[in-house]
C-alpha positions in Angstrom: -0.1 -0.1 -0.1 1.3 3.6 -1.0 1.3 6.2 2.0 -1.0 9.1 1.0 0.7 12.0 -0.5 -0.8 15.5 -0.2 0.3 18.1 -2.6 -0.6 21.7 -1.7 -0.3 25.4 -2.8 -0.2 24.4 -6.4 -2.0 25.6 -9.5 -4.3 22.4 -10.6 -5.0 22.0 -14.1 -8.1 20.2 -14.0 -9.9 19.1 -17.2 -12.3 21.7 -17.2 -11.0 24.6 -14.7 -7.7 25.7 -13.2 -7.6 25.7 -9.3 -5.3 28.5 -7.8 -3.7 27.8 -4.3 -5.0 23.9 -5.1 -4.4 20.7 -3.3 -4.1 17.1 -4.3 -4.8 14.1 -2.2 -3.1 10.8 -3.6 -4.0 7.5 -1.9 -3.0 3.9 -3.3 -1.8 5.6 -6.4 -4.9 7.2 -7.5 -6.0 10.7 -7.2 -8.9 10.8 -4.3 -9.5 14.4 -4.1 -9.0 17.9 -5.5 -9.2 21.1 -3.3 -9.1 24.7 -3.3 -7.5 27.0 -0.4 -11.1 27.6 1.1 -12.2 24.0 1.1 -9.8 21.6 2.6 -9.6 18.1 2.6 -10.6 16.1 5.9 -8.8 12.8 5.0 -5.5 13.5 5.2 -3.6 10.9 7.7 -1.0 11.6 9.8 1.4 9.7 7.8 0.9 11.4 4.7 3.9 12.7 2.6 3.1 16.4 2.0 4.7 18.1 -0.9 5.0 21.8 -0.9 3.8 23.1 -4.2 4.9 26.6 -3.8 2.5 27.8 -6.7 4.1 25.3 -9.3 1.4 24.1 -11.9 0.2 20.7 -11.4 -0.5 18.9 -14.6 -1.0 15.5 -16.1 2.0 13.4 -16.8 3.2 13.4 -20.2 2.4 10.3 -22.7 5.1 9.4 -25.1 3.7 7.5 -27.8 6.6 6.9 -29.8 9.8 6.4 -28.2 12.4 3.4 -29.2 14.8 4.1 -26.3 16.9 6.4 -23.5 19.8 5.9 -21.5 21.7 3.2 -23.5 18.4 1.0 -23.9 16.2 0.2 -26.6 13.0 -1.5 -27.2 14.6 -3.7 -29.8 16.8 -5.2 -27.1 14.0 -7.4 -25.9 15.2 -7.4 -22.4 13.4 -6.6 -19.1 16.5 -4.6 -18.1 16.2 -2.1 -21.1 12.3 -1.6 -20.3 13.3 -1.0 -16.9 16.1 1.5 -18.0 14.0 3.4 -20.0 11.2 3.7 -17.4 13.3 4.7 -14.8 14.7 7.4 -16.9 11.6 9.2 -18.4 10.1 10.6 -15.6 13.0 13.2 -15.1 11.7 14.6 -18.5 8.1 14.5 -17.2 7.1 11.2 -19.2 5.0 9.1 -16.6 3.8 6.5 -19.6 4.9 5.3 -22.6 4.3 3.2 -25.7 7.4 1.1 -26.2 8.4 1.2 -30.0 9.8 -1.1 -32.4 11.4 -0.6 -35.7 11.5 -2.6 -39.1 13.8 -5.7 -38.4 13.6 -9.4 -38.8 10.6 -11.1 -37.8 12.5 -12.9 -34.9 13.8 -9.6 -33.8 10.3 -8.0 -33.6 8.8 -11.1 -32.1 11.2 -11.0 -29.1 10.2 -7.5 -28.4 6.9 -7.8 -28.5 6.7 -10.9 -26.4 9.2 -9.1 -24.0 6.5 -6.0 -23.6 3.9 -8.7 -23.2 5.5 -10.2 -20.2 7.0 -7.0 -18.7 6.4 -6.4 -15.1 5.6 -2.8 -14.3 8.2 -1.2 -11.5 7.0 1.5 -8.8 8.4 4.7 -9.3 9.1 4.1 -13.0 6.9 5.4 -15.9 4.4 2.8 -17.0 4.7 0.9 -20.2 1.2 1.1 -21.6 1.8 -0.9 -24.8 3.8 -0.9 -27.9 3.8 1.3 -31.1 4.6 -1.0 -33.8 6.6 0.9 -36.1 6.9 -1.0 -39.4 7.5 -3.3 -41.1 4.7 -2.7 -43.3 6.0 0.7 -44.9 6.9 2.1 -48.2 10.6 1.5 -49.4 10.8 4.8 -50.7 10.2 6.5 -47.6 12.3 4.2 -45.1 14.3 6.6 -43.6 15.8 4.8 -40.7 13.7 1.7 -41.2 16.0 -1.1 -42.5 14.4 -1.6 -46.1 15.5 -5.4 -46.4 13.1 -6.2 -43.9 10.1 -3.9 -45.3 6.9 -6.2 -46.2 3.3 -5.8 -47.4 0.7 -5.5 -44.7 -0.6 -9.1 -43.5 -3.5 -9.5 -41.1 -2.4 -13.1 -40.0 1.0 -11.9 -39.3 -0.1 -8.8 -37.4 -2.8 -11.1 -35.4 0.2 -13.4 -34.5 2.1 -10.5 -33.3 -0.6 -8.9 -31.5 -1.4 -12.3 -29.6 2.7 -12.6 -28.8 2.6 -9.1 -27.1 -0.5 -10.2 -24.9 -3.0 -7.8 -26.7 -0.4 -4.7 -26.0 0.2 -3.1 -29.7 -1.9 0.1 -29.3 -0.6 1.9 -32.5 1.0 0.8 -35.5 2.7 3.0 -38.2 2.3 1.8 -41.7 2.0 2.9 -45.5 -1.6 3.0 -46.1 -1.1 3.0 -50.2 0.1 -0.9 -49.4 -3.1 -1.8 -48.4 -5.4 -1.3 -51.6 -8.6 -2.8 -50.6 -8.4 -1.1 -46.9 -8.7 -4.5 -45.5 -5.9 -4.2 -43.2 -6.6 -0.8 -42.0 -10.2 -1.8 -41.3 -9.4 -5.0 -39.4 -7.0 -3.1 -36.9 -9.7 -0.5 -36.5 -12.3 -3.1 -35.8 -10.1 -4.6 -33.1 -9.0 -1.1 -31.5 -5.7 -0.6 -32.6 -4.8 3.1 -33.7 -3.8 3.0 -37.4 -1.1 5.9 -38.1 0.2 6.5 -41.6 3.8 6.9 -41.8 6.8 6.4 -43.7 4.2 6.4 -46.7 4.3 7.8 -50.2 0.6 8.4 -50.4 -0.7 11.7 -51.7 -3.6 13.9 -50.5 -6.4 11.4 -52.2 -4.6 8.3 -50.6 -4.7 9.2 -47.2 -8.3 10.5 -47.6 -9.3 7.0 -48.8 -7.1 5.4 -45.6 -9.2 7.7 -43.3 -12.6 6.4 -44.8 -11.0 2.9 -44.1 -10.2 3.8 -40.6 -6.9 5.6 -40.4 -6.8 8.0 -37.6 -3.3 9.6 -37.2 -0.2 10.5 -38.9 3.3 9.4 -37.9 6.0 11.9 -37.1 4.2 14.8 -39.2 6.2 15.9 -42.2 8.9 13.2 -41.7 9.2 10.5 -44.5 6.0 11.6 -46.0 4.8 13.8 -48.8 4.9 17.5 -48.0 2.4 20.2 -49.3 2.8 20.8 -53.3 0.4 23.5 -55.0 -1.1 20.7 -57.3 -1.2 17.9 -54.4 -1.4 19.2 -50.7 0.2 15.5 -50.0 0.1 13.7 -46.7 0.9 16.7 -44.6 -1.9 18.8 -46.3 -4.4 15.8 -45.6 -3.3 16.1 -41.7 -4.0 20.0 -42.0 -7.6 19.1 -43.9 -8.9 16.2 -42.3 -10.4 16.6 -38.8 -10.4 12.9 -38.4 -6.7 12.9 -38.2 -4.4 13.3 -35.2 -0.6 13.9 -36.0 2.5 13.4 -34.1 5.0 15.6 -33.9 8.7 15.7 -33.2 9.3 19.6 -31.8 13.0 19.4 -31.6 13.6 22.2 -34.2 15.6 19.3 -36.2 13.2 17.2 -37.5 10.8 19.9 -38.1 11.9 23.6 -38.2 10.4 26.6 -35.6 8.7 28.1 -38.5 7.0 24.9 -39.9 6.0 24.3 -36.2 4.2 27.4 -36.1 2.7 27.0 -39.5 1.5 23.4 -38.2 0.1 24.6 -35.1 -1.8 27.7 -36.8 -3.4 25.0 -39.2 -3.8 21.8 -36.8 -4.0 23.1 -33.3 -3.8 22.0 -30.0 -7.0 19.5 -30.2 -5.3 17.3 -32.9 -1.6 17.3 -32.3 0.4 14.9 -30.3 3.9 15.6 -29.0 6.4 12.6 -29.3 10.2 12.2 -28.9 10.9 9.4 -31.4 13.8 9.3 -29.2 16.4 6.3 -29.3 18.9 4.8 -27.0 21.4 7.9 -27.1 18.7 10.1 -25.5 20.5 11.4 -22.1 23.9 10.3 -23.0 27.0 12.1 -24.6 27.5 12.6 -28.2 29.1 9.5 -29.9 28.6 6.4 -31.7 25.2 4.4 -31.3 22.9 2.0 -33.3 19.3 1.7 -34.2 17.6 -1.2 -35.9 20.8 -2.7 -36.4 22.1 0.4 -38.3 25.1 2.5 -36.9 24.1 6.0 -35.8 26.3 9.1 -35.1 25.3 11.8 -32.6 26.2 15.1 -32.4 25.1 18.6 -31.4 21.7 17.0 -30.7 21.2 15.4 -33.9 21.2 11.6 -34.7 21.8 10.3 -37.9 22.6 7.3 -39.9 26.1 7.1 -41.9 24.2 8.6 -45.2 23.0 11.5 -43.2 19.4 10.5 -42.9 17.7 11.5 -39.7 17.7 8.2 -37.2 15.3 9.1 -34.5 15.8 11.8 -31.8 17.5 12.5 -28.3 14.7 14.6 -27.5 13.2 15.0 -24.0 9.5 15.4 -23.8 9.6 18.5 -21.6 12.0 20.2 -24.2 9.7 19.4 -27.1 6.8 20.9 -25.0 8.9 24.1 -24.1 9.5 24.5 -27.8 5.8 24.7 -28.5 5.4 26.8 -25.5 7.5 29.2 -27.1 5.0 29.7 -30.2 2.8 32.2 -31.1 -0.8 31.3 -29.4 0.2 28.2 -27.4 -0.8 28.2 -23.6 -0.3 25.8 -21.1 -3.7 24.0 -21.5 -2.6 23.6 -25.1 0.6 21.7 -23.7 -1.6 19.6 -21.7 -3.8 18.4 -24.6 -0.8 18.1 -26.6 1.2 15.8 -24.0 -1.6 14.2 -22.2 -5.0 14.3 -23.2 -4.6 13.8 -26.9 -2.3 10.5 -26.7 -4.3 9.2 -23.6 -7.9 9.4 -26.0 -6.3 8.2 -29.0 -5.1 5.0 -27.4 -8.2 4.6 -25.4 -6.7 5.2 -22.0 -8.4 8.5 -21.2 -10.6 6.7 -18.5 -7.4 6.2 -16.3 -4.8 8.7 -17.6 -4.5 12.1 -19.5 -6.2 14.3 -17.1 -6.1 15.4 -13.1 -9.7 14.1 -12.1 -10.8 12.1 -9.1 -10.2 8.2 -9.4 -7.6 8.4 -12.3 -4.3 7.2 -11.8 -2.0 9.8 -9.8 0.4 10.5 -12.8 1.2 14.3 -12.0 4.1 16.7 -12.9 4.7 19.8 -10.8 6.2 22.3 -13.2 7.0 26.1 -13.4 6.1 28.1 -16.2 8.8 27.3 -18.2 7.8 23.4 -17.9 10.9 22.6 -15.8 10.3 19.8 -14.0 10.2 19.6 -10.2 8.3 16.4 -9.2 7.0 13.7 -11.3 4.6 11.2 -9.9 4.1 7.8 -11.5 0.9 6.1 -10.3 1.0 7.9 -6.8 4.9 7.4 -6.5 7.4 10.0 -6.5 9.6 9.0 -9.4 11.7 12.0 -9.8 12.5 15.3 -7.8 14.3 18.1 -9.3 16.2 20.8 -8.0 
């Protein structure tokens, strides 16, 4: 049983209001009550841990729906130790839950990684591994990016079903190229079983994405990267994300994958209701510049940029609070917008908003205490203090 925690003197960002000088009571890993200065909670026990918020902001923990690795570990290592490493590292950047993300590789490598996530036991004071983002291998070779081309295959329902069973039904999002699902049966099947289908590493044009939306496509993977951009005679996949309200869009807000000027244009055209901030981070996150590996390919990291030998971007070393801070610096973006893009939208997109993504009584106590610049002062994962900053 967890000790009760009472957070006091914080600005609480609830779903529908902001409570100034508020307090949050946490018990047994969940949010039990939220109060304001003039309405105290009467159920604080004598042994409760008191956190003095000093008028910080209490916001929902970040949900990273697309992350390959961190601190030297990678999902494709297929070991409990690697998932532990990632899950223990991420709270320092405000991530309290994440989708362990695979990469295009051999069937054997993918299946080991999926089984590893399926069998993984959550640890206290760690970010929660809420499932898998299966990135590839059903993608387009001409838009492979850092996905090893030799392992790319066509969409196959039987293969996916076997992998979902191996993962113990943990695959929540899949990145695929919709143009290779001609009759839409693959996307339709995934949609029917509740898997979030995201178009990425795709050569589809605007009409192709529009058709895929009708089949059950709901998302775009790392918008702008490895997809067709906007042209005046075909607005492409990026234009589809602008125009089609059915689509959410992942965004790597590191200023490298997408320039700051383009981030502003994207925000003005899509807005916080449909954007999902991700890191797409690889194992070098949190480590010095040097030589690393992604999907069996050598990666060089220098000055915040991870690239293959041919110069292709190979994921990022972005931290979630840095990406959120970059967005907060844009015109028209406020703290409430950051909450939508880092917590509300990803939770809704993968069907866990009933327990995560907002500060509401009864939900998991995944809570961040941050200053106005999104520096992390406390990260709580399911009611446990997982990180305490300076």
